[in-house]
N, C-alpha and C positions, 0 to 999 in steps of 0.2 A: 504493500500500500504506500510505503514511503516514496517509491519511484513514481507511482501514478499521481500521488498528490503533489509532488514537486513539479512534475511535468504539467499538471493542471495550472499551477501558479504561472509557469512560463507561457502556456497557451493563453491564459486569460490576459496576461500582460501584453501579449502580442496582439490580441484582439483589440485591447484598449488603445493601442498605438494607432490602429486603423479607425476604430470607432471610439473616440474619447469618452462618449457618454455611457459606454458599456460598463456594467458592474456585476460582479458575481453575487449570487444569492446563497447558493449552497452547492456542495459537491458530495456525491454518493459513490462509494466504492463497495461493490458487492459481487456475488457470484455471477451476476449477469454482465458485469463489466464496470465501466466508470462513466458517470454522468455529471456534467457541469450544468447547473441551472443559472441562467443569467438574465439580466434586463438590458435591452438594447433597442434603439429606435429602428435599427435595420440589421439584418444578418442574412447572408446568402453564401452560396458555395464559393464565389470568388473571394469574398472576405475571409472565409474559413481557410481556403487554400493558401492565401498569403500569410495568414496567421500561423498555420502549421509549418510552412517553410521557414518563417522567422523563428518559431519555437525550436525547430530541429537544428537551426544554425546555432542557437544559444546552447542547446544540449551538447552539440559537437565541440563547442569552444571550451568545454570543461570549466565552466565558471564555478567559483566557490559559493556554497550556500551557507549563509551565516545567520545567527540569531541575535537579536537585541532586545533588551528589556527596558520598559518605561513604567513609571508609577501609575500613569493613567493615560487615557486616549488623547487628551488635550496635549500632554507633554510629548507624546509620540508624534502627533501631527505638527507640533512646533519644530521638532527636530527633523521630521521627514514630511515636507509639504505635499509630496505626491504619494503619500501612503494610501494603499488600498485597504479599506476596512468596511465591515458591515456594522455600523455604529450601534444599531439597536441591540446587538447581541454581545456587546463588549462592556464589561464592568471591571473596575479595579485595575490591577496590574496588567500591562499589555506586553505580549511577546510578538516581536516583529521578525518575520523571515525575509532575509534579503537574498535575492539571486544576484550575485555580484554585478552592480552597476546597471541592472536591468529591471528589477522589480522589488518593491517593498510591500509586504502584505501582513496585516495582523492575523495571526493564526496560532492555534494551540496544538495542531497535529504534528506527527513525525515526518521528517524530511530526510533526503539523502544529503551528504556533505559536499557533493560535487555533481554538477548537471550531467556529466558523462555517464553517471550511474543509471540515468533514466533510459539510456540506449537510444530511443526515438519515440515519437508520438505520432499517432495516426487517427484522424477523426473517422469514425465508422458510420455516423449519421447525425442529423440534427432535425429538429422540428419546432414549430411555433406552438406554444402552449397557452398563449393568452395575449392580451394587449401589451406589446413590447416585451413579451416573455418568451424565452427559448430554452431548449435543452440540447446539449451537445453530448453525444456518446463518443468515447474515445478509448483507444488501447495504447499501451506503452511496451517498450522492449521487444521481446520475441513475438508476442502476440500481435503487436503492431506490424512487425515485418511480415508475418504470415498473412495477416489480413490484407496488407498492401499488395503482396504477391497474388493473392486470390482475386483481388479487385482488378488488378491489371490484366490478369488472364481473362476474367469475365468481360472486361472492356474490349479486349481484342476479339473475343468470340462474337460479341454483339456487333462489332465493326464488320467482321467477316459476314455474319448473317445478313446484315443490311446492305452489304456491298459498298460500304463507305470507308473512307480513310479515317485515321484517328482525328484529323482536323475537321472532318465534315460529318462525323457520326452524330453529333448533337443536332445539327440542323436537319440532317436526314431524318432523325427520329421525330423532330418537331413537325416536319413536312408530312411524314406518314401519319402522325396523330391527327393533323388537320384534315388529311384526306379521309381517314376513318370517321371523323366527326361529320364531315360533309356527307359521306355515304350513309351514315346513320340518320342524318336529317332527311335525306332523300327517301330512305327506306321508310321512315316514320310518316312522311307525307304520302307516299304511295299506299302504305298500309291504311292510313286514315281514309283515303279515297275509296279503297276496296271495301272497308267496313261500312262506309256510309251507303253502300249499295245493298247492304243486307236487309232483306225483308223478313219481318217476324211472322210467325203463325199465331193465330188466336186460340187460346185454351181457356175456356170459362171466363172470357173477358180479360185475360192476362196475355200480354205479348211475350212470346218465347222466341228469342233470337238464338239460333243454333247454326254452327258452321265449322267446317274443318279446312284449315288453310296450310300453306307450305311456305316456309322462309319469310315469315312476316316479322315486323318489328314488335317485340313482345311487350315493351312498356306501353306502346300505343294501344295494343290490344287491351291491356289492363285499364288504361285510362278510359278507353271507349266503353268498356263494360261498366265501370263505375258511373260515368256520365249518363249512360243510357238508362240504367236502373234508377238513377236519382230522379227521373221524371215520373216514377210511380207505376204500379201495376205491370211489372215486367221482370223477366228473367233472361240473363245472357249466359250462354254456355258455348264457349269457343275453344278450339284446339288448334295448335300450330305445330307443324312437323318440321323439325330440323335434325339435330343429332339425336334428339329425344322428342317425345310428344309432350307438349306443354298445354295444360288445361287451366281455364279460368271459368269460375262459376260465380255469378253475382245475382242478387235479387233486390228488389225494391223494399223499402222499409215497411210497406203495408202488407207484406207477406211474412209468414212466420216460420218457415223451415230453416234448418241450420246448414248453410252452405259448407262450412268447414267440416262438420261431422260427416255430411253426405259424401263430399269429395274424397275425404280420407278413407272412408269405408269402401267405396267403389274402387279407387285406384290401388289400394292395398291388395285387393283380390286379383289385380292384373300385374302384380309385381312392382307397382309404383308407390308413390307417396304424395301426400298433400295435406292441406289444412288451412285454417285461417279463421276469420270471424264469421258469425252467423250470417252476415250480409255479403261477405266477399271472401273467396278462397281461391287458391291456386295450387298447382302441383304438377308432377311429371310422371311419365310411365315410359316403358320401352317403346320404341318407334313402331315395332311390329304389331302392337296391340292397340294402336291409336283408334282405329275405327270401332273395334269391339268395345273399348272402354267408353267411347263417346256414346255408342248405342245404349250401353248399360246406364250411363249417367242420365241420358235423356229419358230413358224409361223410368228411372227413379224420380226424376223431376216431374214428369207427367203424372205419375202416381200421386205425388204430393199435391199437385195443382188440382187434380180431379177431386181431391178430398176437401178442397177449400170451400 
């Protein structure tokens, strides 16, 4: 833990050099790894990359790690104007850890005596946890080297899979993502046009919409089912065939049967699964039983409606 905690001091100091408003909140070292929680107006991979490079330079330089003691925080700040400290947690005598000429931080934990002992540091991930709040996950020493090697290998594999160079892989991925989003929007639009052509059959004054489709946009199917039954006195039972058979069963609030229980019961008998709320449910089953499962579901729905 001494290596990881000292490396965190160096990393945080490096971040602060790039983002002066950044400040550490807490650090956690456990079996899952190391996590630095901090406050900053902005944090991204470019900032982190520069901070990691700077931190590893300091580690390689073999700077001495020293400790200083002061009677209180006020005295410490007078002696060290650029002291990093979480003031709310500090009372009484103050211990300051200095990474020779690079960082001064009020801290009570154990540290190494020379930065070279840290080996190296590598950030394994970061995420935003709130307004101006972030967490950075990192490894040090051999674990950091192993993670770096694995990450580089993965990067190279992704580049090859996308047919892109190391310099163009990011833009290639962004372009592909945009293309997928465009295709999804088009698919949703076409799905909506097809669904709007669906004519219901009347059962005891209730509109029953039933159909089996192929390669439709499934979120649009669910949205359509909910919107249609919201109009009252209606049931929607739709199936979409892709790699599996996807089922949606929805009813209006003025009907009383349980869509979730009914769908679950029928799909289980065909090797599938499903469930949901009384008014709306979804599930899946093997592709080869799509038609049979739809017929069984429709039969159960008709049974229920005829009892109304």
